[in-house]
C-alpha positions in Angstrom: 0.0 0.0 0.0 1.3 3.5 -0.9 2.7 5.4 2.0 1.9 2.5 4.4 4.8 3.4 6.6 3.6 7.0 7.1 0.1 5.8 7.8 1.1 3.2 10.4 3.6 5.5 12.2 1.3 8.5 12.2 -1.7 6.7 13.5 0.4 4.9 16.1 1.9 8.2 17.4 -1.6 9.8 17.5 -3.1 6.9 19.4 -0.3 6.9 21.9 -0.7 10.7 22.5 -4.5 10.3 22.8 -4.2 7.3 25.1 -4.3 9.4 28.4 -7.8 10.7 27.5 -9.1 7.2 26.8 -7.4 5.8 29.9 -8.9 8.6 32.0 -12.4 7.8 30.9 -11.9 4.1 31.3 -10.5 4.5 34.8 -13.4 6.7 35.9 -15.7 3.7 35.7 -13.6 1.5 38.0 -14.4 0.8 41.7 -13.2 3.4 44.2 -14.6 2.1 47.6 -17.4 4.7 47.5 -15.0 7.6 48.0 -16.5 9.5 45.1 -20.0 9.0 46.5 -18.8 10.3 49.9 -17.3 13.4 48.2 -20.5 13.9 46.2 -22.6 13.9 49.5 -20.2 16.2 51.4 -17.9 18.6 49.6 -18.3 18.1 45.9 -20.9 20.8 45.6 -18.5 23.3 47.3 -15.8 22.3 44.8 -18.1 22.8 41.9 -19.4 26.1 43.2 -16.0 27.5 43.9 -14.8 26.4 40.4 -17.7 28.0 38.7 -17.4 31.2 40.7 -13.7 31.4 40.1 -14.1 31.0 36.3 -16.9 33.6 36.1 -14.9 36.0 38.2 -11.7 35.6 36.3 -13.5 35.9 32.9 -15.4 39.0 34.0 -12.3 40.8 35.3 -10.2 39.7 32.3 -12.9 41.3 30.0 -12.9 44.4 32.1 -9.1 44.7 31.9 -8.5 43.5 28.4 -11.3 44.8 26.1 -11.0 48.6 27.0 -7.2 48.3 27.0 -7.2 46.7 23.6 -9.4 49.4 22.1 -7.4 52.2 23.7 -4.1 50.9 22.4 -5.4 50.0 18.9 -7.7 53.0 18.3 -6.6 55.9 20.5 -3.5 58.0 21.1 -2.4 56.8 24.5 0.8 58.0 26.3 3.7 55.6 25.6 1.6 53.7 23.0 4.4 51.9 21.2 5.8 50.6 24.5 2.4 49.7 25.7 1.8 47.4 22.8 4.3 44.9 24.1 4.3 45.9 27.8 0.7 44.8 28.2 1.8 41.2 27.2 4.3 41.0 30.0 2.0 39.7 32.7 1.7 36.5 30.7 5.3 35.7 31.7 4.5 35.8 35.4 3.5 32.6 37.2 0.2 33.2 38.9 1.3 31.8 42.2 4.2 34.3 42.3 1.7 37.2 41.8 -0.5 35.6 44.5 2.3 35.5 47.0 3.4 39.1 46.3 0.0 40.6 46.8 -0.8 38.4 49.8 2.4 39.7 51.4 1.4 43.3 50.5 -2.3 43.3 51.2 -2.7 40.8 54.1 -3.4 42.0 57.7 0.3 41.9 58.6 1.3 43.4 55.3 2.8 46.9 54.9 -0.4 48.5 53.4 -2.7 47.6 56.2 0.0 48.2 58.8 0.4 51.7 57.3 -3.3 52.4 57.3 -3.6 51.3 61.0 -0.7 53.6 61.9 -2.1 56.5 59.9 -5.7 56.3 61.3 -4.8 54.9 64.7 -6.9 51.8 64.2 -6.2 49.1 66.7 -8.0 45.9 65.7 -9.6 44.5 62.5 -13.0 45.4 63.8 -12.1 49.1 63.5 -12.0 49.0 59.7 -12.8 46.9 56.7 -10.3 45.7 54.1 -11.0 43.2 51.3 -9.5 39.8 52.1 -6.9 38.8 49.5 -7.1 35.1 50.6 -10.5 34.6 49.2 -12.3 33.6 46.0 -12.4 37.2 44.9 -8.7 37.7 45.6 -7.8 34.6 43.6 -10.0 35.8 40.7 -8.3 39.2 40.8 -4.8 37.7 40.8 -5.6 35.3 38.0 -7.2 38.0 35.9 -4.0 40.1 36.3 -2.1 37.3 34.7 -4.6 36.1 32.1 -6.1 39.4 30.7 -3.4 39.6 28.1 -5.2 36.8 26.2 -8.2 39.1 25.9 -6.0 42.1 25.1 -4.0 40.3 22.3 -6.9 38.7 20.4 -9.2 41.8 20.8 -6.5 44.2 19.8 -5.8 42.1 16.7 -9.5 42.1 15.9 -9.7 45.9 16.2 -6.6 46.4 14.0 -8.2 44.2 11.3 -11.4 46.2 11.1 -11.9 48.4 8.1 -11.3 52.1 8.9 -13.9 53.0 6.2 -16.6 51.4 8.4 -15.6 53.4 11.4 -15.5 56.6 9.3 -18.9 55.8 8.0 -20.3 55.5 11.5 -18.8 58.9 12.4 -20.5 60.4 9.3 -23.8 59.0 10.6 -23.4 60.9 13.8 -21.8 58.3 16.1 -19.4 59.5 18.8 -16.2 57.4 19.4 -17.9 55.7 22.3 -20.9 54.8 20.1 -18.7 53.6 17.3 -17.0 51.3 19.8 -20.2 50.0 21.3 -22.2 49.6 18.1 -19.6 48.7 15.5 -16.1 47.8 16.8 -17.2 45.6 19.7 -19.8 43.5 17.7 -17.2 43.0 15.0 -14.6 41.8 17.6 -17.0 39.4 19.3 -15.6 36.2 17.7 -12.1 37.1 18.9 -13.4 38.0 22.3 -15.2 34.7 22.6 -12.1 32.8 21.7 -10.2 34.7 24.4 -12.9 34.0 26.9 -12.7 30.3 26.3 -8.9 30.4 26.7 -9.1 32.4 29.9 -11.7 30.0 31.3 -9.6 26.9 30.4 -6.5 28.4 32.0 -8.5 29.2 35.1 -9.8 25.6 35.3 -6.2 24.4 34.9 -4.7 26.6 37.6 -3.6 24.7 40.7 -0.9 26.7 42.4 -2.9 29.9 43.1 -6.0 28.3 44.4 -4.0 25.9 46.5 -2.0 28.8 48.0 -5.2 30.6 48.8 -6.7 27.4 50.3 -9.7 27.5 47.9 -11.2 24.1 47.2 -11.8 23.7 43.4 -11.9 20.6 41.2 -8.2 21.0 40.4 -7.2 20.8 44.1 -9.7 18.0 44.6 -7.9 15.9 42.0 -4.6 16.6 43.6 -5.7 15.9 47.1 -7.7 12.8 46.2 -4.8 11.2 44.4 -2.0 12.1 46.9 -4.1 12.3 50.1 -6.5 9.3 49.6 -4.5 7.4 47.1 -7.6 6.8 45.0 -6.7 7.0 41.3 -10.3 6.0 40.3 -11.9 8.9 42.3 -9.3 11.3 40.9 -10.1 10.1 37.4 -13.9 10.7 38.1 -13.1 14.3 39.2 -10.8 14.7 36.2 -13.6 13.6 33.9 -15.8 16.4 35.3 -13.1 18.9 34.5 -12.6 17.5 31.1 -16.3 17.7 30.5 -16.2 21.4 31.5 -13.4 22.0 29.0 -15.4 20.3 26.2 -18.5 22.3 27.1 -16.5 25.6 27.0 -15.1 24.8 23.5 -18.5 23.7 22.3 -20.2 26.9 23.6 -17.5 29.1 22.1 -17.9 27.4 18.7 -21.7 27.5 18.9 -21.7 31.2 19.7 -19.9 31.9 16.4 -21.7 29.2 14.3 -24.3 31.5 12.7 -22.3 34.7 12.9 -20.8 35.8 9.5 -18.9 39.0 9.3 -17.6 40.3 5.9 -15.6 43.4 5.8 -13.1 44.8 3.3 -10.0 46.5 4.6 -8.2 48.4 1.9 -4.5 48.2 1.7 -3.9 51.9 1.6 -6.0 52.7 4.7 -4.2 54.4 7.6 -4.9 53.2 11.1 -7.4 55.4 12.9 -6.3 57.1 16.1 -8.7 59.0 18.2 -6.9 61.9 19.9 -7.2 61.9 23.7 -6.8 65.2 25.5 -6.9 66.4 29.1 -8.2 64.1 31.8 -9.2 61.5 29.3 -5.6 61.1 28.1 -4.3 61.0 31.7 -6.9 58.4 32.7 -6.2 56.2 29.7 -2.5 56.3 30.5 -3.0 55.5 34.2 -5.4 52.6 33.3 -3.0 50.9 30.8 0.2 51.5 32.6 -1.5 50.6 35.9 -2.3 47.2 34.5 1.3 46.7 33.4 2.6 47.7 36.9 0.1 45.5 38.7 0.4 42.5 36.6 4.2 42.5 36.0 6.1 45.6 37.1 5.5 45.3 40.9 5.8 41.5 41.2 9.0 41.4 39.1 10.6 44.3 41.0 10.0 42.4 44.3 11.4 39.3 42.7 14.6 41.2 41.7 14.9 42.6 45.1 14.6 39.2 46.7 16.9 37.7 44.1 19.7 40.2 44.8 19.4 40.2 48.6 19.2 36.4 48.9 21.4 35.4 46.0 24.0 33.6 48.2 21.3 31.5 49.9 19.5 30.8 46.6 22.5 29.9 44.4 23.2 26.4 45.7 24.2 23.1 44.1 20.5 22.0 44.4 19.4 25.1 42.5 21.8 24.4 39.7 20.6 20.8 39.6 17.0 21.8 39.4 17.7 24.3 36.7 19.5 21.6 34.8 16.6 19.2 35.3 14.2 21.8 33.8 16.4 22.6 30.9 17.0 18.9 30.0 13.4 17.9 30.3 12.1 20.9 28.4 14.7 20.5 25.6 14.0 16.8 25.2 10.2 17.5 25.1 10.7 20.3 22.5 12.8 18.0 20.3 10.3 15.1 20.5 7.4 17.5 19.9 9.2 18.9 16.9 9.7 15.4 15.4 6.1 14.4 16.1 4.7 17.6 14.6 6.8 17.2 11.5 5.8 13.6 11.1 2.0 14.2 11.5 2.1 17.4 9.5 3.8 15.7 6.5 1.4 12.8 6.7 -1.4 15.3 6.5 0.2 16.9 3.4 0.8 13.5 1.7 -2.9 12.4 2.0 -5.1 15.4 2.5 -8.8 15.0 3.3 -10.5 14.5 6.7 -9.0 11.1 7.4 -5.5 12.5 7.5 -6.7 15.3 9.8 -7.9 12.9 12.5 -4.4 11.9 13.7 -3.5 15.6 14.2 -6.6 16.3 16.1 -6.2 13.2 18.2 -2.6 14.0 19.1 -3.6 17.6 20.0 -6.4 16.7 22.4 -4.1 16.9 25.4 -3.6 20.6 25.1 -7.2 21.2 26.3 -6.6 19.1 29.5 -5.6 20.8 32.7 -2.3 19.7 34.1 -3.7 17.7 37.0 -6.2 16.0 34.7 -3.5 15.2 32.2 -1.2 13.8 35.0 -4.0 11.3 36.1 -4.6 10.3 32.4 -0.8 9.6 32.0 -0.5 7.7 35.2 -3.3 5.3 34.5 -1.8 3.6 31.4 1.8 3.9 32.5 1.0 2.3 35.9 -0.9 -0.5 34.2 2.1 -1.1 31.9 4.5 -1.1 34.8 2.5 -3.8 36.5 2.3 -5.8 33.3 6.1 -5.6 32.8 6.8 -6.8 36.4 4.2 -9.5 36.2 5.7 -10.8 32.9 9.2 -10.7 34.6 7.9 -12.7 37.5 6.2 -15.3 35.2 9.6 -15.7 33.4 11.3 -16.2 36.7 13.2 -12.9 36.5 13.4 -9.9 38.9 11.0 -7.1 37.8 12.5 -3.7 36.8 10.2 -1.9 39.3 8.7 1.4 38.3 10.3 1.5 34.9 7.9 4.2 33.5 6.1 5.9 36.4 9.3 6.0 38.5 11.5 7.6 35.9 11.6 10.6 33.6 9.5 8.8 31.1 6.2 9.8 32.8 7.0 13.5 33.0 8.4 13.7 29.4 5.4 11.8 28.1 3.0 14.1 30.0 4.7 17.2 28.7 4.5 15.8 25.2 0.7 15.1 25.5 0.1 18.5 26.9 2.2 20.7 24.5 2.7 18.8 21.2 -0.4 20.7 19.9 1.7 23.9 19.9 4.3 22.4 17.7 1.6 20.8 15.4 -0.1 24.1 14.9 3.2 25.9 14.1 4.3 23.2 11.6 0.9 22.9 10.0 0.7 26.6 9.3 4.2 26.5 7.8 3.6 23.6 5.6 0.4 25.2 4.3 2.5 28.0 2.8 4.6 25.5 0.7 3.3 25.4 -2.8 2.1 21.9 -4.0 4.1 22.5 -7.2 7.3 21.9 -5.2 6.0 18.4 -4.3 5.4 17.6 -7.9 8.8 18.9 -8.9 10.4 16.8 -6.3 8.5 13.7 -7.5 9.6 14.3 -11.1 13.2 14.4 -9.9 12.9 11.0 -8.4 12.5 11.9 -4.7 10.5 9.6 -2.4 8.6 10.7 0.6 11.6 10.8 3.0 13.8 12.6 0.4 11.1 15.2 -0.3 10.6 15.8 3.4 14.4 16.1 4.0 15.4 18.1 1.0 12.3 20.3 0.2 10.0 20.7 3.1 12.3 20.7 6.1 14.4 23.7 4.9 11.2 25.6 4.1 9.5 25.1 7.4 12.5 25.2 9.7 11.5 28.7 11.1 8.0 27.5 12.0 9.5 24.3 13.4 11.9 26.3 15.5 9.2 28.7 16.7 7.0 25.7 17.8 9.9 24.0 19.5 10.7 27.2 21.4 7.1 27.6 22.6 7.0 24.0 23.7 10.3 24.5 25.6 9.1 27.6 27.4 5.7 26.0 28.3 7.5 23.0 29.7 9.8 25.2 31.8 6.7 26.8 33.4 4.5 23.7 33.8 3.7 23.0 37.5 0.7 20.7 38.1 1.8 17.9 35.8 5.4 18.2 37.2 4.1 17.8 40.8 2.2 14.6 40.0 4.5 13.0 37.4 8.0 13.7 38.7 10.1 10.8 40.0 11.1 10.7 43.7 13.7 13.2 44.8 13.4 15.0 41.5 12.5 18.7 41.2 12.2 21.3 38.4 12.5 25.0 38.8 8.7 25.3 38.8 8.3 22.8 41.7 11.3 24.2 43.5 9.9 27.7 43.4 6.4 26.6 44.3 7.7 24.7 47.4 9.1 28.0 48.7 5.9 29.8 47.9 3.9 27.2 49.7 6.1 27.7 52.8 5.8 31.5 52.4 9.5 31.8 51.7 9.5 33.4 48.2 12.7 35.2 48.9 14.5 31.8 48.8 12.9 30.8 45.5 13.0 34.3 43.8 16.1 33.4 41.7 14.3 30.4 40.2 11.2 32.5 39.6 13.3 35.2 37.8 14.8 32.5 35.5 11.3 31.2 34.7 10.0 34.7 34.0 12.9 35.7 31.7 12.5 32.5 29.7 8.8 33.2 29.4 9.5 36.6 27.9 10.9 35.0 24.7 7.6 34.1 23.1 6.2 37.5 24.0 8.9 39.2 22.0 8.1 36.9 19.1 4.4 37.6 19.4 5.0 41.3 19.5 7.1 41.3 16.3 4.3 39.4 14.6 1.7 42.0 15.8 4.0 44.8 14.6 3.7 43.4 11.0 -0.1 44.0 11.2 0.3 47.7 11.8 0.2 49.9 14.8 
């Protein structure tokens, strides 16, 4: 059969990467000693309520922060506009639990802000005044929104920049003020991009573990973690994970349904100049304070505190253990990026060879893991690998040999496989878009010169898509460096990454000892933001 090798290898890879989802669903139906029923009768409603409240709160605040900011930067003359275009993306590089610790330290009862207020107004006890509690559901929503609102800002700003200036001028000729043009024209046209951003923010909120765990808020994410490590019930953790997976599927379905019947056609002329509303007086000052205030709150203040801690506690932080943890993170992230690059190239080329829906299925199956929260993914990975470990040891016993022990779940195999399932979709998307730009005539020319599938991939496609391949590998590397929930559950014994190392100090409220690791994670996370900003600049300012 023609291309049989590509068909077999591509489907095998896709099924392997999709195995955690299938294993998770299968494990959810196994016996769990009535633990899930006990949770359902006692605390599950609180988990569900907190999860729903957190998602709604983060989405609402992210829209409040992101949509007006995107319109101001894209359509108005704001102080420091060119710098704001990339500065508003910086909060994405900050781990949410770092921001949570910084603001807890600043805003808690014993923090400098409340202490200063008590000294200024001679208050003696908490009963003398009211101050919003940072360790609360609202506080967690605010912290997560500060980190996640750039998703809304990026997609909405891109949507505003793509809108035809002629339509906006027409609305002005019909008597609309800038505010009315925004409300009646720009906002409805940007609705598809906003809905995509909302779904991304909601899924990231569902996936968050460190922030809610630090604030002691019981959500489905913490329930999965506690059930597996606290009660040792993989089946119950799988049931809770399936609830989260169902929530993610519903979010994606709702986002697509909301745009199913919406068709927007607009023509943007190539010679159109970007429209900039001039802001004067108090409006200009207020717009500048709003935009730069978000940059300061989401990135500037936390990073400044990290730098201060990093400098003052450098000697305590720079230890052989820190170097080893950094090396662990770099090695695992680099290995994951290389494997993801190879898998993406294999599946993308298979799609190009065959075309049609059948060749698209392996790509979609392999990319399913990206929608899974880290804790859910970890459970899905542990189920098949644990079963395979037991099968290998049982086979060794049957043959009269000593079993190898935890060959998969007790080594780096589990964490690398988990990272691959989680992030290979990024590499697939990058390679797929790069291959789509390669003309089919080059394939025919390579065939006429006697090149087979492998030769055509090596000599024609690989040189043409190497930039997209590198970009995808870089993004996978950076996401692997920052990943925390999957690392906590899948790491071998006595093995830490920078993310788990920093989080351990945050949990113990000793961020100053983990600040150096956090700085490294943040600086690495800035690389894709620079790349995204360069891409946005090509669209116009």
